[in-house]
C-alpha positions in Angstrom: -13.8 12.7 7.6 -17.2 14.8 7.4 -18.0 16.4 3.9 -19.0 19.1 5.9 -15.4 19.8 7.0 -14.4 20.0 3.4 -13.7 23.5 1.0 -16.8 24.2 -0.7 -14.1 23.7 -3.9 -13.4 20.4 -2.6 -17.0 19.6 -2.0 -18.2 20.4 -5.7 -15.6 18.3 -7.0 -16.0 15.3 -4.8 -19.8 15.5 -6.2 -18.4 15.7 -9.8 -16.0 12.2 -9.3 -18.8 10.6 -7.7 -20.8 11.2 -10.6 -17.9 10.4 -13.1 -17.4 6.8 -10.7 -21.1 6.1 -10.4 -21.2 6.5 -14.6 -17.7 4.3 -15.0 -19.5 1.5 -12.6 -22.8 1.8 -14.6 -20.9 1.3 -17.7 -18.8 -1.6 -16.7 -22.0 -3.3 -15.3 -23.3 -3.1 -19.0 -20.8 -4.4 -20.6 -20.3 -7.2 -18.6 -23.8 -8.0 -18.4 -23.7 -7.6 -22.3 -20.3 -9.8 -22.0 -22.3 -12.3 -20.3 -25.2 -12.6 -22.8 -22.5 -13.0 -25.7 -20.8 -15.3 -23.9 -23.6 -17.4 -23.1 -25.0 -17.3 -26.5 -21.7 -18.8 -28.0 -21.9 -21.7 -25.0 -25.1 -22.6 -26.4 -24.1 -22.5 -30.0 -21.0 -24.4 -28.7 -23.8 -26.6 -27.0 -25.6 -27.3 -30.1 -22.7 -28.3 -32.1 -21.3 -30.7 -29.4 -24.7 -31.9 -29.6 -24.6 -32.6 -33.2 -21.3 -34.6 -32.7 -22.0 -36.8 -29.9 -25.7 -37.6 -31.9 -23.0 -38.2 -34.6 -21.5 -40.6 -32.7 -24.4 -42.4 -31.3 -25.3 -42.7 -34.9 -22.0 -44.8 -35.9 -22.6 -46.3 -32.4 -26.2 -47.8 -33.0 -25.4 -49.1 -36.5 -22.5 -51.3 -35.2 -24.9 -52.4 -32.7 -27.6 -53.0 -35.0 -25.5 -54.4 -37.7 -24.1 -56.8 -34.9 -27.5 -57.6 -33.6 -28.5 -59.1 -37.1 -25.7 -60.7 -37.4 -25.4 -62.6 -33.9 -29.0 -63.5 -34.6 -29.4 -64.6 -38.3 -29.7 -68.0 -37.9 -26.7 -69.4 -40.4 -24.4 -67.8 -37.9 -25.7 -69.1 -35.1 -25.4 -72.8 -36.9 -21.9 -71.8 -37.5 -21.5 -71.3 -33.7 -22.7 -74.7 -32.8 -22.4 -76.9 -36.0 -20.2 -79.5 -35.3 -19.8 -80.5 -39.3 -16.3 -79.6 -40.2 -17.6 -79.8 -44.2 -20.9 -77.5 -43.2 -19.2 -75.2 -41.7 -16.3 -74.4 -44.4 -18.8 -74.7 -47.4 -22.0 -74.1 -46.1 -22.8 -71.7 -42.8 -18.7 -70.7 -42.6 -19.0 -68.8 -46.2 -22.4 -67.0 -45.0 -20.5 -65.8 -41.8 -17.9 -64.4 -43.8 -20.2 -62.8 -46.6 -22.2 -61.3 -43.9 -19.3 -59.9 -42.4 -17.9 -58.6 -45.7 -21.4 -57.1 -45.9 -21.1 -55.5 -42.5 -17.8 -54.0 -43.6 -18.5 -52.7 -46.6 -21.6 -51.2 -45.2 -20.3 -49.6 -42.2 -17.1 -47.5 -42.6 -16.3 -47.2 -39.2 -15.9 -51.5 -38.8 -12.4 -52.2 -39.2 -12.7 -55.9 -38.5 -14.8 -58.9 -37.2 -14.3 -61.9 -35.6 -16.7 -64.7 -34.5 -15.5 -67.2 -32.0 -18.1 -70.2 -31.1 -18.1 -72.5 -28.4 -15.6 -74.9 -29.0 -12.6 -71.9 -29.5 -12.9 -72.0 -33.4 -12.6 -68.6 -34.9 -13.6 -67.0 -38.3 -12.3 -63.7 -38.9 -12.6 -60.8 -41.7 -9.9 -58.9 -43.7 -7.2 -56.7 -41.8 -7.8 -58.0 -38.3 -4.7 -59.3 -37.5 -5.2 -58.5 -34.2 -7.8 -60.8 -33.2 -5.0 -63.7 -33.2 -2.5 -61.8 -30.6 -2.5 -63.5 -27.5 -2.7 -60.5 -25.3 -5.8 -59.9 -27.2 -7.4 -63.1 -26.0 -6.5 -62.1 -22.7 -7.9 -58.7 -23.0 -11.2 -60.3 -24.6 -11.5 -62.5 -22.4 -12.7 -60.1 -19.4 -15.4 -58.9 -21.0 -16.4 -62.6 -22.0 -16.7 -63.1 -18.4 -18.7 -60.2 -17.5 -22.2 -61.6 -16.6 -23.4 -58.5 -17.8 -22.7 -58.9 -21.7 -25.6 -61.5 -22.1 -28.0 -58.6 -21.8 -26.2 -56.4 -24.2 -23.1 -55.8 -25.9 -20.4 -53.7 -25.0 -17.9 -51.4 -26.1 -14.1 -52.0 -24.7 -11.6 -49.9 -23.1 -8.3 -49.1 -25.6 -6.4 -52.1 -26.7 -2.4 -51.5 -27.5 -1.0 -53.4 -30.3 2.3 -54.0 -29.6 3.0 -54.9 -33.5 2.0 -51.8 -34.5 2.0 -49.8 -31.8 -1.7 -48.5 -32.1 -4.5 -48.8 -29.9 -7.8 -50.1 -30.9 -10.9 -50.3 -29.4 -13.6 -53.2 -30.0 -17.9 -54.0 -29.9 -18.4 -57.1 -28.3 -21.9 -59.5 -28.6 -22.6 -62.4 -27.7 -24.4 -65.1 -29.5 -27.3 -66.6 -27.8 -29.0 -69.7 -29.6 -32.7 -69.2 -30.4 -33.1 -72.3 -33.3 -34.6 -74.5 -30.8 -31.6 -76.7 -30.8 -29.3 -78.3 -28.1 -27.6 -75.1 -26.9 -31.3 -73.3 -26.8 -30.8 -69.8 -24.9 -27.3 -70.6 -24.1 -24.5 -68.2 -25.1 -23.0 -70.5 -28.2 -19.9 -67.7 -29.1 -19.2 -64.1 -29.8 -19.0 -61.5 -32.6 -16.3 -58.9 -31.6 -16.1 -55.8 -34.1 -12.9 -53.9 -34.2 -13.8 -50.2 -34.9 -12.2 -47.9 -37.3 -10.2 -45.4 -35.4 -9.2 -43.1 -38.0 -12.8 -43.0 -38.8 -13.6 -41.8 -35.3 -11.0 -38.9 -35.7 -12.7 -38.0 -38.4 -15.7 -37.5 -36.6 -14.3 -34.8 -34.2 -11.7 -33.3 -36.2 -14.4 -31.8 -38.7 -16.1 -30.3 -36.0 -14.6 -26.8 -34.9 -15.8 -24.8 -32.4 -13.4 -21.6 -32.1 -9.5 -21.7 -33.2 -8.3 -23.1 -30.1 -11.2 -25.2 -28.8 -10.4 -29.4 -28.2 -13.1 -31.6 -28.2 -12.7 -35.1 -26.7 -14.4 -38.8 -27.0 -14.0 -40.2 -23.9 -14.8 -44.3 -23.1 -16.1 -45.5 -19.7 -12.4 -45.1 -18.3 -11.8 -41.4 -19.6 -9.6 -42.6 -22.3 -9.1 -40.4 -25.0 -10.7 -42.2 -28.4 -10.7 -39.2 -30.4 -9.5 -35.5 -30.4 -8.9 -32.4 -32.1 -6.2 -31.5 -30.2 -2.9 -34.2 -31.0 -1.2 -33.0 -27.4 -3.6 -35.0 -25.6 -3.9 -33.2 -21.7 -5.6 -36.4 -20.1 -4.6 -35.4 -16.2 -6.6 -32.4 -16.8 -9.7 -33.9 -18.6 -9.9 -36.5 -15.2 -9.9 -33.3 -12.7 -12.5 -31.6 -14.6 -14.5 -34.5 -15.1 -14.1 -35.3 -11.2 -17.2 -32.6 -11.1 -20.7 -32.9 -10.7 -22.3 -34.4 -14.3 -25.0 -32.2 -14.2 -22.8 -29.3 -13.6 -20.7 -30.2 -16.6 -23.5 -30.9 -19.0 -24.5 -27.1 -18.5 -21.0 -25.8 -18.7 -18.5 -24.9 -16.2 -15.5 -22.4 -16.5 -12.2 -23.3 -15.1 -8.4 -22.4 -15.3 -6.1 -25.1 -17.3 -2.6 -23.8 -17.8 -3.6 -20.3 -16.5 -6.3 -19.6 -19.4 -9.8 -19.5 -18.7 -11.6 -22.3 -20.2 -15.7 -23.6 -20.6 -15.8 -27.2 -20.1 -19.1 -28.9 -21.3 -20.0 -32.9 -21.5 -22.6 -34.8 -22.8 -22.9 -38.1 -22.8 -23.3 -41.0 -25.2 -26.6 -43.0 -25.3 -25.6 -46.1 -27.1 -22.0 -46.4 -24.8 -22.2 -46.8 -21.6 -20.4 -44.3 -19.6 -18.8 -43.2 -22.9 -18.6 -39.1 -23.0 -18.2 -36.0 -25.7 -15.9 -33.5 -24.0 -15.4 -29.8 -24.9 -12.9 -27.0 -24.0 -13.4 -24.0 -25.7 -11.4 -20.8 -24.3 -13.6 -18.0 -22.7 -11.9 -15.8 -24.7 -12.4 -16.9 -27.7 -16.3 -16.8 -27.1 -16.3 -13.6 -26.7 -14.0 -12.4 -29.3 -17.2 -10.7 -31.5 -17.3 -8.3 -28.0 -13.6 -6.5 -29.2 -15.1 -4.0 -31.3 -18.3 -3.4 -28.9 -15.2 -3.0 -26.1 -13.3 -0.6 -27.8 -16.7 1.3 -28.8 -18.0 1.0 -25.1 -14.6 2.4 -23.7 -14.3 5.4 -26.6 -18.1 6.2 -25.2 -17.2 6.0 -21.3 -13.9 8.0 -21.9 -16.0 10.6 -24.1 -18.4 11.1 -21.7 -15.7 11.4 -18.7 -13.8 13.9 -20.3 -17.0 15.9 -21.4 -18.4 15.8 -17.2 -14.6 16.7 -16.3 -14.5 19.9 -19.0 -18.2 20.6 -17.7 -17.1 20.5 -14.1 -14.0 22.3 -15.1 -16.0 25.0 -16.6 -18.4 24.7 -14.2 -15.9 25.6 -11.3 -14.1 28.3 -13.3 -16.8 30.4 -13.8 -18.5 29.8 -10.3 -15.8 29.2 -8.3 -12.8 31.4 -9.1 -14.3 34.9 -8.0 -15.7 33.1 -4.6 -12.1 31.5 -4.3 -10.2 34.9 -5.0 -12.5 36.4 -2.3 -11.2 34.0 0.2 -7.8 34.4 -0.9 -8.3 38.3 -0.7 -9.7 37.8 3.1 -6.7 35.6 4.2 -4.3 38.6 2.8 -6.9 40.9 4.5 -6.2 38.4 7.8 -2.7 38.9 7.6 -3.1 42.8 8.1 -1.8 43.9 4.7 -3.0 47.5 5.4 -4.1 49.4 2.1 -5.1 46.2 0.0 -8.4 46.0 -1.2 -10.3 43.1 -2.6 -10.7 42.6 -6.2 -14.5 42.6 -7.8 -14.2 39.9 -10.1 -17.4 39.4 -11.2 -20.7 41.8 -10.7 -23.3 39.3 -9.5 -23.9 38.6 -5.7 -20.0 37.6 -5.1 -19.1 41.4 -6.7 -21.5 42.6 -4.2 -20.0 41.2 -1.3 -16.7 42.2 -2.3 -17.6 45.7 -2.7 -19.6 45.8 1.1 -16.5 44.1 2.8 -13.8 47.1 0.7 -16.3 49.5 2.2 -16.3 48.1 5.7 -12.4 48.4 5.6 -12.2 51.5 4.8 -14.1 52.5 8.0 -12.2 49.9 10.1 -8.6 51.5 8.6 -10.2 54.7 9.6 -11.0 53.8 13.3 -7.9 52.2 13.4 -5.7 55.1 12.4 -7.3 57.1 15.2 -6.8 54.4 17.8 -3.0 54.2 16.6 -2.4 57.8 17.2 -3.5 57.5 20.5 -1.8 54.5 21.3 1.4 56.4 19.8 1.2 59.1 21.9 0.9 56.4 25.4 3.6 54.8 24.0 6.1 57.4 23.8 5.2 58.6 27.8 5.8 55.2 28.8 9.2 54.5 26.7 10.6 57.8 28.0 9.6 56.6 31.3 11.5 53.0 30.9 14.7 54.9 29.2 14.9 56.6 32.6 14.6 53.5 34.7 17.5 51.5 32.3 19.9 54.6 33.0 19.2 54.2 36.4 20.1 50.8 36.6 23.0 51.5 34.4 24.6 54.3 36.8 24.0 51.7 39.9 26.9 49.6 38.0 29.3 52.1 36.7 31.1 54.1 38.9 33.2 56.2 36.7 34.8 58.8 39.5 36.3 55.4 41.3 38.8 55.2 38.3 41.6 57.7 38.6 41.6 57.4 42.4 42.0 53.1 42.2 45.1 54.1 40.2 46.4 56.7 42.4 46.1 53.9 45.1 47.8 51.4 43.7 50.8 53.5 42.2 51.3 54.6 46.1 50.9 50.3 46.8 54.1 49.8 44.6 55.8 52.5 45.9 55.7 51.6 49.7 56.2 47.9 48.5 52.4 46.1 49.2 52.0 43.8 46.2 48.5 42.7 47.5 47.2 46.5 47.7 48.9 46.9 43.9 47.4 43.7 42.8 43.6 44.7 43.9 44.0 48.2 43.4 45.0 47.0 39.5 42.4 45.1 39.3 39.6 47.4 40.9 41.0 49.9 37.9 40.8 47.4 35.1 37.0 46.7 36.5 35.8 50.5 36.6 38.0 51.1 33.4 35.7 48.5 31.7 32.4 49.6 33.1 33.0 53.0 31.7 33.2 52.5 28.8 30.9 54.0 26.4 30.4 50.6 24.1 26.9 49.1 25.5 27.9 46.0 23.6 31.4 44.5 24.2 33.2 41.3 23.2 32.2 38.3 25.4 36.0 38.1 26.1 36.2 41.8 27.5 33.2 40.4 30.0 35.2 37.1 30.7 38.7 39.2 31.7 36.5 41.5 33.9 35.5 38.6 35.7 39.1 37.0 35.9 40.3 40.6 37.3 37.2 40.4 40.2 38.5 36.8 41.4 41.8 37.8 41.6 40.2 40.2 44.6 38.7 37.6 45.9 41.4 35.0 46.2 43.3 38.1 48.0 40.9 38.8 49.9 39.9 35.4 51.4 43.5 33.7 50.7 42.0 31.1 48.0 39.7 29.9 50.3 37.3 28.4 47.7 38.2 27.0 44.1 37.3 28.9 40.8 36.7 27.4 37.4 36.1 28.6 34.0 34.6 26.4 30.9 33.6 28.6 28.3 33.3 27.8 24.5 35.7 29.4 22.6 33.0 30.2 19.9 31.5 32.7 22.0 34.7 34.7 23.0 34.6 36.9 19.5 30.7 37.0 20.0 29.1 40.1 21.6 27.3 41.0 25.0 26.3 43.8 27.2 28.8 45.2 29.5 28.7 44.0 33.0 25.7 41.3 33.1 28.0 38.4 34.6 30.1 40.4 37.3 27.2 41.1 39.5 26.1 37.5 39.3 29.3 36.3 40.5 29.8 38.9 43.4 26.7 37.5 44.5 27.6 33.6 44.4 30.7 35.0 46.3 29.3 37.1 49.2 25.7 35.6 49.6 26.7 32.3 48.9 30.5 30.7 49.4 31.8 33.9 51.8 29.3 31.8 54.7 30.8 28.4 54.2 33.0 27.4 56.7 35.0 25.5 54.7 36.2 26.3 51.0 33.3 25.5 48.1 33.3 26.0 44.3 32.2 28.6 41.6 32.1 27.5 38.2 31.5 29.6 35.4 30.5 28.1 31.7 29.2 29.5 28.6 27.8 27.4 25.4 25.4 27.5 23.0 21.9 26.0 23.5 19.9 23.8 20.6 18.1 27.2 19.7 21.3 29.1 18.7 20.8 30.8 21.6 24.2 32.1 24.4 23.9 30.7 27.8 26.3 31.2 30.9 26.0 29.3 34.2 27.3 30.8 37.5 27.2 27.7 39.6 28.0 27.8 43.3 28.3 25.4 46.2 27.5 27.9 48.8 24.6 28.2 51.3 21.2 28.3 48.7 18.3 29.8 49.1 15.4 29.1 51.4 12.2 28.4 49.2 10.7 31.2 50.2 13.5 33.5 49.1 13.8 31.5 45.9 10.0 32.2 45.0 9.9 35.6 45.6 12.9 36.2 43.2 11.3 34.4 40.7 8.3 35.9 41.0 10.1 39.2 40.5 12.1 38.2 37.7 8.6 36.6 36.2 6.9 40.3 35.9 6.5 41.8 33.0 7.4 45.3 34.4 9.2 45.1 37.7 8.8 47.4 40.1 11.6 49.2 42.0 12.9 46.9 44.9 10.7 47.6 48.3 12.6 49.1 51.7 14.4 45.8 53.0 14.7 43.8 50.1 18.5 41.8 49.7 21.0 43.3 47.6 21.7 40.4 45.8 18.1 40.7 45.1 17.9 44.2 43.5 21.4 43.0 41.3 20.0 39.7 39.8 16.1 42.1 39.0 18.2 45.1 37.6 20.2 42.6 35.4 17.1 40.6 34.3 15.6 43.8 33.6 17.7 45.4 31.4 18.4 42.0 29.3 14.3 41.8 29.1 14.8 46.0 27.4 17.3 45.1 25.2 16.7 42.0 23.6 12.9 41.0 24.8 10.7 38.6 26.8 12.8 35.2 25.7 15.9 36.2 27.3 17.2 37.5 30.9 17.9 35.3 34.2 16.9 32.0 35.5 17.5 31.1 39.1 17.6 27.6 40.7 18.6 27.0 44.5 18.5 24.2 47.0 18.9 25.3 50.2 22.2 24.0 51.6 23.6 22.5 48.1 23.9 25.8 46.6 22.5 28.1 43.5 23.2 28.0 39.9 22.4 31.3 37.2 21.2 30.7 34.3 21.7 34.2 31.6 20.6 33.8 28.5 21.2 36.6 25.2 21.1 35.8 21.6 24.2 35.4 19.8 25.7 38.9 18.4 28.2 38.7 16.4 
């Protein structure tokens, strides 16, 4: 919709609302920009914490690698792996190897147990390492010994479940490559396997708290959870998230887990291929410090919006109130409220305009009074003329002088035994007595009684040549209508419609109320009907606002119908009167419409 079509008040309010909306959008934009900045800073801080944890783990793994590498490159360890003399193995190199393994365990608290296997299948194990003798362990570790890439560098294994203790372990395995120049020079002569302390690994992440509900995981190359700050490990969710691009995961990815928005970051370990540190931090906790700022922003935003509304209301009240008052007063003037004058509500330009309009209205009312007086005189003259025409119309259907004569004829008919004469004159007497009633408005029941008396006369005269039916709603019988409006129409239907039929026809009179609550009578005959030209001329006559006197030669039926039509219009207005429908050779229907009068 074009704004130019809106009211001035609505246009001004639209400007204020647009300003408020623009301010609200800017406030929301700045708030979210600041929120994103805070979130990014919090994410960077968490990234630093994760990096510190990664370095700790890498440091632990580096120490394990370094101490194991020192051990496997030791001369006595290499001799133990190839020596065939049992005495020397037991009291020389074996004791040295045990001392070295104990030193490694005491030096590195993350080492829980060590085992050295030689090419002959002999093993040397430190304390707390019963798991090394399990058959399932041997099958588990053999898969790594068979890996060709193990010769190049040691490997951290996946998780191994100990059925005896119902615990999980993982190991670091490195081959012993003979380098002392013996028979097995540059060949793998054994393996050194280190069992990593899982409790100590768990301690690395338990003390790392990014946010109250953040979760930190250490995952191996198969994405198995080695340690976590959450006891309920959500492995499936982790695998779904870790399927994303690695570069994207290093920067941090927002995702939804269990209906909560979470920031996921991943850092790869340098000392263990495929191992990663994963953090999952609720986004809401990253912006927890924003809550006070959010409240202050909302308070400021609502304060400014309320201020704008108050300023707009003050502006509208002081500027638009006089204008709107002037508009409302002009609408009242438009409803022709004579004597009303516009209220002067201000002393500015609007007030000057109101005073000028009042002065113009005074001059217009004076001119209107002069015109009204002139028109009143003309109306009185025309009204007198219309009253004379009405009296002339009524005198055509009110033969008072015949009443006494018909009563006399009826008495003579009875005296000489002529029943038909008595009935006809009695009915005629009723009709004329009804026509000379002084009341212009009569009950519809009386009008229908007059029609029935007339139809008795017709039935005697034409010896029941045609059938007559009457169907009038009983609700109409006690209502009132103008006198003698139906009988002339029925008479026209008989003499100008049914009388000229060779065989009998039918005359139907019905009455009901239409949808607007007006009373409608229908007089329908199956007689001769009217020619199209005759019907068009009659309808044109009825449509005239002030019909002229019927010209010489016009049919009596036309004169009677126009008289009734003009009479009803003079009484009730242009919306009432007679409507005619006719079809030559099929009959005529006359509809009479009057208001419902109680």
